[in-house]
Structures are given as C-alpha cells and as structure tokens.
DRENNU-207368 format. One record per residue (C-alpha): residue number from 1; x, y, z. Coordinates in Angstrom, 1 decimal. Each point is the difference from the previous one (the first is absolute). Layout:
<recs>
+-------+--------+--------+--------+
| torlo |     xx |     yy |     zz |
+-------+--------+--------+--------+
|   NUM |      X |      Y |      Z |
...
+-------+--------+--------+--------+
</recs>
This chain:
<recs>
+-------+--------+--------+--------+
| torlo |     xx |     yy |     zz |
+-------+--------+--------+--------+
|     1 |    8.6 |  144.9 |  236.6 |
|     2 |   -2.5 |   -3.0 |    0.8 |
|     3 |    1.6 |   -3.0 |    1.4 |
|     4 |   -1.1 |   -2.2 |   -2.8 |
|     5 |    1.4 |    2.0 |   -2.3 |
|     6 |    3.1 |    0.3 |    2.2 |
|     7 |    0.0 |   -3.6 |   -0.1 |
|     8 |   -0.1 |   -0.2 |   -3.7 |
|     9 |    2.5 |    2.6 |   -0.6 |
|    10 |    2.6 |   -2.0 |    2.3 |
|    11 |   -0.7 |   -3.4 |   -2.0 |
|    12 |    0.7 |    1.8 |   -3.2 |
|    13 |    3.3 |    1.5 |    1.5 |
|    14 |    1.2 |   -3.3 |    1.1 |
|    15 |   -0.8 |   -2.0 |   -3.2 |
|    16 |    1.7 |    3.0 |   -2.0 |
|    17 |    3.1 |   -0.4 |    2.0 |
|    18 |   -0.2 |   -3.8 |   -0.3 |
|    19 |   -0.4 |    0.0 |   -3.6 |
|    20 |    3.0 |    2.4 |   -0.6 |
|    21 |    2.1 |   -2.0 |    2.6 |
|    22 |   -0.5 |   -3.1 |   -2.0 |
|    23 |    0.4 |    1.8 |   -3.5 |
|    24 |    2.9 |    1.7 |    1.6 |
|    25 |    1.9 |   -3.2 |    1.1 |
|    26 |   -0.9 |   -1.7 |   -3.8 |
|    27 |    1.6 |    3.1 |   -1.7 |
|    28 |    3.0 |    1.2 |    2.2 |
|    29 |    1.2 |   -3.4 |    1.4 |
|    30 |    0.1 |   -2.9 |   -2.9 |
|    31 |    1.9 |   -2.2 |    2.1 |
|    32 |   -3.1 |   -0.1 |    2.2 |
|    33 |   -2.1 |   -1.7 |   -2.4 |
|    34 |    1.5 |   -3.4 |    0.5 |
|    35 |    0.6 |    0.2 |    3.6 |
|    36 |   -3.6 |    0.0 |    1.4 |
|    37 |    1.2 |    1.0 |    3.7 |
|    38 |    1.9 |    2.7 |   -1.0 |
|    39 |   -2.6 |    1.3 |   -2.1 |
|    40 |   -2.1 |    0.2 |    2.6 |
|    41 |    1.9 |    1.5 |    2.7 |
|    42 |    1.1 |    2.7 |   -2.6 |
|    43 |   -3.8 |    0.6 |   -0.8 |
|    44 |   -0.7 |    0.0 |    3.5 |
|    45 |    2.7 |    2.3 |    0.7 |
|    46 |   -1.1 |    2.3 |   -3.1 |
|    47 |   -3.5 |   -0.1 |    1.8 |
|    48 |    1.1 |    1.2 |    3.1 |
|    49 |    2.1 |    2.7 |   -1.5 |
|    50 |   -3.3 |    1.3 |   -2.0 |
|    51 |   -2.4 |    0.1 |    3.0 |
|    52 |    2.6 |    1.4 |    2.4 |
|    53 |    1.3 |    2.6 |   -2.7 |
|    54 |   -3.3 |    1.0 |   -1.3 |
|    55 |   -1.8 |    0.3 |    3.0 |
|    56 |    2.7 |    1.3 |    2.0 |
|    57 |    1.1 |    2.8 |   -2.1 |
|    58 |   -3.9 |    1.0 |   -0.4 |
|    59 |    0.1 |    0.5 |    3.7 |
|    60 |    3.6 |    1.8 |   -0.1 |
|    61 |   -1.2 |    2.5 |   -2.7 |
|    62 |   -3.0 |    0.7 |    2.0 |
|    63 |    1.8 |    0.7 |    3.1 |
|    64 |    2.0 |    2.7 |   -2.0 |
|    65 |   -2.6 |    1.8 |   -1.8 |
|    66 |   -1.5 |    0.5 |    3.6 |
|    67 |    2.9 |    1.8 |    1.0 |
|    68 |    1.6 |    1.7 |   -3.4 |
|    69 |   -2.5 |    1.5 |   -2.4 |
|    70 |    0.5 |   -0.5 |   -3.7 |
|    71 |   -0.9 |    3.4 |   -0.9 |
|    72 |    2.0 |    2.2 |    2.9 |
|    73 |    3.1 |   -2.4 |   -0.2 |
|    74 |    0.3 |   -1.9 |   -3.3 |
|    75 |    3.6 |   -0.4 |   -0.1 |
|    76 |    0.1 |   -1.1 |    3.8 |
|    77 |   -2.6 |   -2.3 |   -0.3 |
|    78 |    1.3 |   -1.7 |   -3.3 |
|    79 |    3.2 |   -0.5 |    1.4 |
|    80 |   -1.6 |   -1.3 |    3.8 |
|    81 |   -2.3 |   -2.4 |   -2.2 |
|    82 |    3.2 |   -1.3 |   -2.0 |
|    83 |    2.3 |   -0.5 |    3.2 |
|    84 |   -2.8 |   -2.0 |    1.9 |
|    85 |   -1.1 |   -1.7 |   -2.6 |
|    86 |    3.8 |   -1.5 |   -0.8 |
|    87 |    0.5 |   -0.5 |    3.9 |
|    88 |   -3.2 |   -1.9 |    0.2 |
|    89 |    0.5 |   -1.9 |   -3.0 |
|    90 |    3.9 |   -1.1 |    0.9 |
|    91 |   -1.4 |   -0.8 |    3.4 |
|    92 |   -2.5 |   -2.1 |   -1.1 |
|    93 |    1.9 |   -1.8 |   -2.5 |
|    94 |    3.0 |   -0.7 |    2.0 |
|    95 |   -2.0 |   -1.0 |    3.2 |
|    96 |   -2.3 |   -2.5 |   -2.1 |
|    97 |    3.1 |   -1.4 |   -1.0 |
|    98 |    1.2 |   -0.3 |    3.3 |
|    99 |   -3.6 |   -1.6 |    1.1 |
|   100 |    0.1 |   -2.6 |   -3.0 |
|   101 |    3.7 |   -1.2 |    0.8 |
|   102 |   -0.7 |   -0.3 |    4.0 |
|   103 |   -3.3 |   -1.8 |   -0.5 |
|   104 |    0.1 |   -2.0 |   -3.2 |
|   105 |    3.5 |    0.0 |   -0.4 |
|   106 |   -0.1 |    1.2 |   -3.5 |
|   107 |    3.0 |    2.2 |   -1.1 |
|   108 |    0.2 |    2.2 |   -3.1 |
|   109 |    3.9 |   -0.1 |   -0.3 |
|   110 |    1.4 |    1.7 |   -2.5 |
|   111 |   -3.4 |    1.7 |   -1.2 |
|   112 |   -0.3 |    1.6 |    3.2 |
|   113 |    1.5 |    3.3 |   -0.9 |
|   114 |   -1.5 |    0.2 |   -3.8 |
|   115 |   -3.6 |   -0.8 |    1.4 |
|   116 |    0.4 |    2.8 |    2.5 |
|   117 |    0.9 |    2.5 |   -2.7 |
|   118 |   -2.7 |   -1.2 |   -2.3 |
|   119 |   -2.6 |    0.2 |    2.7 |
|   120 |    0.8 |    3.6 |    1.0 |
|   121 |    0.3 |    1.2 |   -3.3 |
|   122 |   -3.5 |   -1.2 |   -1.0 |
|   123 |   -1.3 |    1.5 |    2.9 |
|   124 |    1.9 |    3.2 |   -0.9 |
|   125 |   -1.5 |    0.1 |   -3.4 |
|   126 |   -3.5 |   -0.7 |    1.3 |
|   127 |    0.0 |    2.6 |    2.8 |
|   128 |    1.4 |    2.7 |   -2.5 |
|   129 |   -3.1 |   -0.9 |   -1.9 |
|   130 |   -2.2 |    0.5 |    3.1 |
|   131 |    1.4 |    3.1 |    1.4 |
|   132 |   -0.3 |    1.5 |   -3.2 |
|   133 |   -3.7 |   -0.8 |   -0.3 |
|   134 |   -0.4 |    0.7 |    3.6 |
|   135 |    1.9 |    3.7 |   -0.7 |
|   136 |   -2.7 |    0.6 |   -3.2 |
|   137 |   -3.1 |   -1.0 |    2.2 |
|   138 |    1.1 |    2.3 |    2.5 |
|   139 |    0.5 |    2.4 |   -2.5 |
|   140 |   -3.0 |   -0.3 |   -1.7 |
|   141 |   -2.0 |    0.1 |    3.2 |
|   142 |    1.5 |    3.5 |    1.0 |
|   143 |   -0.9 |    1.6 |   -3.3 |
|   144 |   -3.7 |   -1.1 |   -0.1 |
|   145 |   -0.2 |    1.5 |    3.7 |
|   146 |    2.0 |    3.0 |   -1.4 |
|   147 |   -2.9 |    0.0 |   -2.6 |
|   148 |   -2.6 |   -0.5 |    2.8 |
|   149 |    0.9 |    3.0 |    2.0 |
|   150 |    0.4 |    2.3 |   -3.1 |
|   151 |   -3.5 |   -0.6 |   -0.4 |
|   152 |   -1.0 |    0.3 |    3.1 |
|   153 |    2.0 |    3.8 |    0.2 |
|   154 |   -1.5 |    1.0 |   -3.0 |
|   155 |   -3.6 |   -1.1 |    1.1 |
|   156 |    1.0 |    2.4 |    3.2 |
|   157 |    1.1 |    2.8 |   -2.1 |
|   158 |   -3.3 |   -0.4 |   -2.2 |
|   159 |   -2.4 |    0.1 |    3.2 |
|   160 |    1.8 |    2.6 |    1.5 |
|   161 |    0.3 |    2.0 |   -3.0 |
|   162 |   -3.8 |   -0.8 |   -0.9 |
|   163 |   -1.1 |    1.2 |    3.6 |
|   164 |    1.6 |    3.2 |   -0.5 |
|   165 |   -0.9 |    0.9 |   -3.4 |
|   166 |   -3.6 |   -1.2 |    0.7 |
|   167 |   -2.2 |    3.0 |   -0.9 |
|   168 |   -1.2 |    0.2 |    3.6 |
|   169 |    3.5 |    0.6 |    1.1 |
|   170 |    0.7 |    2.6 |   -2.3 |
|   171 |   -3.1 |    1.6 |    0.6 |
|   172 |    0.5 |    0.1 |    3.6 |
|   173 |    3.2 |    1.1 |   -0.4 |
|   174 |   -0.3 |    3.1 |   -2.7 |
|   175 |   -3.4 |    0.8 |    2.2 |
|   176 |    2.1 |    0.5 |    3.1 |
|   177 |    2.7 |    1.7 |   -1.8 |
|   178 |   -2.5 |    2.8 |   -1.8 |
|   179 |   -1.1 |    0.9 |    3.6 |
|   180 |    3.8 |    0.0 |    1.4 |
|   181 |    1.0 |    2.7 |   -3.3 |
|   182 |   -2.3 |    2.5 |    1.2 |
|   183 |    0.5 |   -0.7 |    4.1 |
|   184 |    3.8 |   -0.6 |    0.5 |
|   185 |    2.0 |    0.4 |   -3.0 |
|   186 |    3.3 |   -1.8 |    1.9 |
|   187 |   -2.4 |   -3.0 |    0.9 |
|   188 |   -1.3 |   -0.4 |   -3.4 |
|   189 |    3.9 |    0.2 |   -1.2 |
|   190 |    0.9 |   -2.8 |    2.6 |
|   191 |   -3.4 |   -1.9 |   -1.2 |
|   192 |    1.6 |   -0.4 |   -3.5 |
|   193 |    3.1 |   -0.6 |    1.0 |
|   194 |   -1.2 |   -3.1 |    2.0 |
|   195 |   -2.1 |   -1.5 |   -2.6 |
|   196 |    2.9 |    0.3 |   -2.4 |
|   197 |    2.3 |   -2.2 |    2.6 |
|   198 |   -2.9 |   -2.8 |   -0.1 |
|   199 |    0.5 |   -0.3 |   -3.8 |
|   200 |    3.6 |    0.2 |    0.2 |
|   201 |    0.6 |   -2.5 |    2.4 |
|   202 |   -2.7 |   -2.8 |   -1.9 |
|   203 |    2.0 |    0.4 |   -2.9 |
|   204 |    3.2 |    0.0 |    1.8 |
|   205 |   -0.4 |   -3.4 |    1.5 |
|   206 |   -1.5 |   -1.5 |   -2.8 |
|   207 |    2.9 |   -2.7 |   -0.2 |
|   208 |    0.9 |    0.0 |    3.3 |
|   209 |   -0.9 |   -3.2 |    2.4 |
|   210 |    1.1 |    1.5 |    3.0 |
|   211 |    0.3 |    3.8 |    1.5 |
|   212 |    1.3 |    1.1 |    2.7 |
|   213 |   -2.6 |    0.6 |    3.1 |
|   214 |    0.9 |    3.8 |    0.6 |
|   215 |   -0.4 |    0.5 |   -4.2 |
|   216 |   -3.7 |   -1.6 |    0.1 |
|   217 |   -0.9 |    2.3 |    3.2 |
|   218 |    1.1 |    3.1 |   -1.9 |
|   219 |   -2.3 |   -1.0 |   -3.0 |
|   220 |   -2.8 |   -1.1 |    2.5 |
|   221 |    0.4 |    3.2 |    1.7 |
|   222 |   -0.6 |    1.9 |   -3.1 |
|   223 |   -3.2 |   -2.1 |   -0.9 |
|   224 |   -1.3 |    0.5 |    3.5 |
|   225 |    0.4 |    4.0 |   -0.1 |
|   226 |   -2.1 |   -0.1 |   -3.1 |
|   227 |   -2.7 |   -2.2 |    2.0 |
|   228 |    0.0 |    2.5 |    3.1 |
|   229 |   -0.3 |    3.0 |   -2.0 |
|   230 |   -3.1 |   -2.0 |   -1.3 |
|   231 |   -1.4 |   -1.3 |    3.5 |
|   232 |    1.5 |    3.0 |    2.0 |
|   233 |    0.1 |   -1.2 |    3.9 |
|   234 |   -2.4 |   -2.6 |   -0.8 |
|   235 |    3.1 |   -1.9 |   -1.1 |
|   236 |    2.6 |   -0.7 |    2.7 |
|   237 |    3.3 |   -1.3 |   -0.6 |
|   238 |    2.5 |   -1.5 |    2.6 |
|   239 |    3.3 |   -1.0 |   -1.2 |
|   240 |    2.2 |   -1.8 |    2.5 |
|   241 |    2.8 |   -1.5 |   -2.3 |
|   242 |    2.5 |    2.7 |    0.6 |
|   243 |    3.4 |   -1.4 |   -0.8 |
|   244 |   -1.2 |   -3.7 |   -1.0 |
|   245 |    1.9 |   -1.3 |   -2.4 |
|   246 |   -0.5 |   -2.9 |   -2.7 |
|   247 |   -1.4 |   -0.8 |   -3.4 |
|   248 |   -3.3 |   -0.8 |   -1.0 |
|   249 |   -1.8 |   -0.7 |   -3.3 |
|   250 |   -0.8 |    3.3 |   -1.9 |
|   251 |   -3.6 |    1.3 |    0.4 |
|   252 |   -1.0 |   -1.9 |    2.6 |
|   253 |    0.1 |    2.2 |    3.2 |
|   254 |   -2.1 |    2.5 |   -2.6 |
|   255 |   -2.4 |   -2.6 |   -0.7 |
|   256 |   -0.9 |   -1.0 |    3.5 |
|   257 |   -0.6 |    3.9 |    0.6 |
|   258 |   -2.0 |    0.2 |   -2.9 |
|   259 |   -2.2 |   -3.1 |    0.8 |
|   260 |   -0.4 |    1.6 |    3.2 |
|   261 |   -1.4 |    3.1 |   -1.3 |
|   262 |   -2.4 |   -1.6 |   -2.8 |
|   263 |   -1.2 |   -2.5 |    2.3 |
|   264 |   -0.8 |    2.3 |    3.1 |
|   265 |   -2.3 |    2.7 |    0.8 |
|   266 |    1.6 |    3.2 |    0.8 |
|   267 |   -2.3 |    2.7 |    1.3 |
|   268 |   -0.1 |    2.7 |    2.4 |
|   269 |   -1.5 |   -2.0 |    2.5 |
|   270 |    1.7 |   -3.1 |   -0.8 |
|   271 |    3.8 |    0.8 |   -0.7 |
|   272 |    2.4 |   -2.6 |   -1.3 |
|   273 |    3.1 |   -0.5 |    1.5 |
|   274 |    2.8 |   -1.7 |   -1.8 |
|   275 |    3.1 |   -1.0 |    1.9 |
|   276 |    3.6 |   -0.8 |   -1.0 |
|   277 |    2.3 |   -2.0 |    2.3 |
|   278 |    2.5 |   -2.8 |    0.1 |
|   279 |   -0.4 |   -2.9 |    2.3 |
|   280 |    3.0 |   -2.6 |    0.0 |
|   281 |    1.3 |   -0.3 |   -3.6 |
|   282 |   -3.5 |    0.9 |   -1.7 |
|   283 |   -1.4 |    3.4 |   -1.0 |
|   284 |   -3.7 |    0.2 |    1.1 |
|   285 |   -3.1 |    2.2 |   -1.6 |
|   286 |   -2.5 |   -0.1 |    2.4 |
|   287 |   -3.6 |    2.2 |   -0.3 |
|   288 |   -3.4 |    0.0 |    2.0 |
|   289 |   -2.4 |   -2.2 |   -1.7 |
|   290 |   -3.3 |    2.1 |   -1.1 |
|   291 |   -0.4 |   -1.8 |   -3.5 |
|   292 |   -2.3 |    1.8 |   -2.7 |
|   293 |   -3.4 |   -1.5 |   -0.9 |
|   294 |    1.0 |    0.8 |   -3.4 |
|   295 |    3.4 |   -0.5 |   -1.2 |
|   296 |    1.7 |    1.9 |   -2.8 |
|   297 |    1.0 |   -1.7 |   -3.2 |
|   298 |    2.5 |   -2.6 |    1.2 |
|   299 |    1.8 |   -2.9 |   -1.5 |
|   300 |    0.6 |   -1.7 |    3.3 |
|   301 |    3.5 |   -1.3 |   -1.1 |
|   302 |    2.1 |    2.7 |    1.7 |
|   303 |    0.9 |   -2.3 |    3.3 |
|   304 |   -0.2 |   -3.1 |   -2.0 |
|   305 |    2.9 |    1.4 |   -2.4 |
|   306 |    2.0 |    1.1 |    2.9 |
|   307 |   -0.3 |   -3.5 |    1.6 |
|   308 |    1.1 |   -1.4 |   -3.5 |
|   309 |    3.2 |    2.1 |   -0.1 |
|   310 |    1.2 |   -0.9 |    3.2 |
|   311 |   -0.5 |   -3.5 |   -0.7 |
|   312 |    2.3 |    0.2 |   -2.9 |
|   313 |    2.7 |    2.1 |    2.0 |
|   314 |   -0.2 |   -1.7 |    3.6 |
|   315 |   -1.0 |   -2.5 |    1.9 |
|   316 |   -1.6 |    2.6 |    2.5 |
|   317 |   -3.6 |    0.7 |   -0.4 |
|   318 |   -2.4 |    3.3 |    0.4 |
|   319 |   -2.2 |   -0.4 |    2.9 |
|   320 |   -3.9 |    1.2 |    0.5 |
|   321 |   -1.7 |    0.5 |    3.0 |
|   322 |   -3.6 |    1.4 |    0.3 |
|   323 |   -1.2 |    0.2 |    3.3 |
|   324 |   -0.8 |    2.5 |    2.9 |
|   325 |   -1.1 |    2.6 |   -2.2 |
|   326 |    3.1 |    0.2 |   -1.9 |
|   327 |    1.7 |   -1.5 |   -3.2 |
|   328 |    3.6 |   -0.6 |   -0.3 |
|   329 |    2.2 |   -1.1 |   -2.6 |
|   330 |    3.7 |   -0.9 |    0.7 |
|   331 |    2.5 |    0.2 |   -2.6 |
|   332 |    3.1 |   -1.9 |    0.5 |
|   333 |    3.4 |    2.2 |   -0.2 |
|   334 |    2.7 |   -1.8 |   -2.3 |
|   335 |    3.7 |    1.0 |    1.1 |
|   336 |    1.6 |   -0.2 |   -3.5 |
|   337 |   -0.9 |    0.7 |   -3.4 |
|   338 |   -0.5 |   -2.7 |   -2.8 |
|   339 |    3.3 |    0.0 |   -2.1 |
|   340 |    0.3 |   -1.0 |   -3.7 |
|   341 |    1.5 |   -3.5 |    0.1 |
|   342 |   -0.8 |   -1.3 |    3.1 |
|   343 |   -3.0 |   -1.9 |    1.7 |
|   344 |   -3.1 |    2.4 |   -0.2 |
|   345 |   -1.3 |   -1.4 |    3.7 |
|   346 |    1.2 |    1.9 |    2.8 |
|   347 |    0.2 |   -2.2 |    3.1 |
|   348 |    0.6 |    3.0 |    2.8 |
|   349 |   -3.2 |    2.1 |    0.5 |
+-------+--------+--------+--------+
</recs>
C-alpha cells in the first residue's frame, strides 16, 4: 500500500475510534454527561481500548493464521483464536486500567468488573463474526483453486487423448501393427496390449490430482514401447529411476517424453536418446537436442500445463534447462498425495 494511502487509512482509523469512544461514553455513562473531566477520561480510556484492541487483535489473528491453517485444522484454529483474543483483550483492559490509575489517578471503582466483562463480551462477538468470515473466505479460495486445478487436469487429459487419437498417431500405430501381424504374431499381440494400456491409463487417472511415480512409469513404458516399435534403435531410452518413490501430476512424465519425440529429429544417423533419472527430490527427463526444422502440429501448452498444475499443488516449481546440446525438465517429487478436506498445497518436495 502506498505511503499516502497508509496515512489516510491510519487517520481514518483514529477518527473512527475517537468518534466511537465519545459516542460510547455518552450512551454508556449517563453520569459523565454532567462531569466534563470524567467524560474526558472515560472517552480517552475508550479510545485507548479501541486502538489497542482493534489493532492488536488484528496482529494476533495474523500471527495465528501464519501457524495454524483454517483449512487443515479449523477447530484448532477457531479455539486458538478465541483463547488468544480473550486473553489479549483481558490483559489490555486490566493493563489500561492500572495505567490510568497510576498515571492519571483515575479509578473505575465498582464499574471495574462490569467494564472488563462487557468489553470482553463485545470483543468475543466481534471475533466470532471475523473468524467466521475468515473461514468462509479461506474455504471459498480453496474451492476456486480446486476448480482451477480440475480445469488444468481436464486440459491435460484432453491434450493427451487428442495427441493419441490424432490420425498420425493411429495411422503410425496401425501401420506398425500391420507389419507385425505378418512378421511376429507374439510381438503384435504385445503391441495391441500396450496400446490398450495407454488408453486405459488416461481414462483411469482422469479424476486424480496426483499419482504414484511407479504408476506413471508403467504408463510411460507402455507409451515408449509403441514408439520404439515404430522408430527401432533410432530411439533410445535410458530409465535410471529404479525404486524412486513419490507422487507427480498424472500424464506429466508422458507429456515430456512425447515432447522430446515430437520436437526432435529421430534418424539413423541422428538417434534420439531420452534419459529418465532422479536427482535430489526431482525426476528429470533429458534428451539430446536436435530440433526439427518443421514441427508436427502442437498446441505448445504441454509444459505450461504441467507448470500450472504444480503451482496449484505446491510451492515447488519445475525447472527447465536448455544448454550444452541437451534439454532437461525437472519435475519435483511430492511426498504425499492430496487428501480430501486438506490443504491442496504440499510443502514437502
């Protein structure tokens, strides 16, 4: 917020507090109307409370929000907020009374207890309203994020299905299958099985936000089997992932492998090597860079789609490196799945 707007906001806050203090004294302390000094002191005390309680409780709320999530632990967040609010309010009232008694020799006498109780009750009522509003805002934000994530997943599934149902993909697959039927019946049967596995997996993960890495790898192996039958030894795949564990968005790994095949020359004298390996807390898809002069039809949103889905799920970002004749994309491995009713953001990568 610009400094001028901050000054205006602070001035407005103090003017509202001052007006509320004067008005509160007029209505709640009839005897003060005929005693100017008492009216002034009670109004000043009310003003101090307005400033300390309004501003202080906002700070307390922000501190608790930073440590306890409304989405993950709503009951704990609510109880912590109420306990902190009541404790802070009571401390401020008692401390202010002692300050006025010491500095101004102004005592509340018999009204001391009732003043504390009334102020705490008012603060609790206001806090209940603000806590309810905060919870609803967080819940609404979570719902909006969930809708955005579902849209990204639908886009991913659509692009994957579209590329696999593409006439070129079907033509190439059926052409390879035709030759296999005459040359190797066993291999053609396996080819058909792997082709069915590709389509089965896409349908199976259509409603999932994350899948285990080993599950995605099985799908990628089925996809690569079809491509290696088509390209033969011109397409080399090195899989070093082994027993690597974790979760990634569905179809993310396949999209990267598909992009490598789609955007690079694959020829006898220029074989394409795709390497899958883990480094730190990431899975890396790497290939030697030999870009095609004319690319196949492509929407160009595959990598962008993956990046957006990671943004919705975690603070961990994908990394892209294009240097030294190689192209690398690193996908952060997530260590836990998104569970219904929990915060979608995953802090561990």
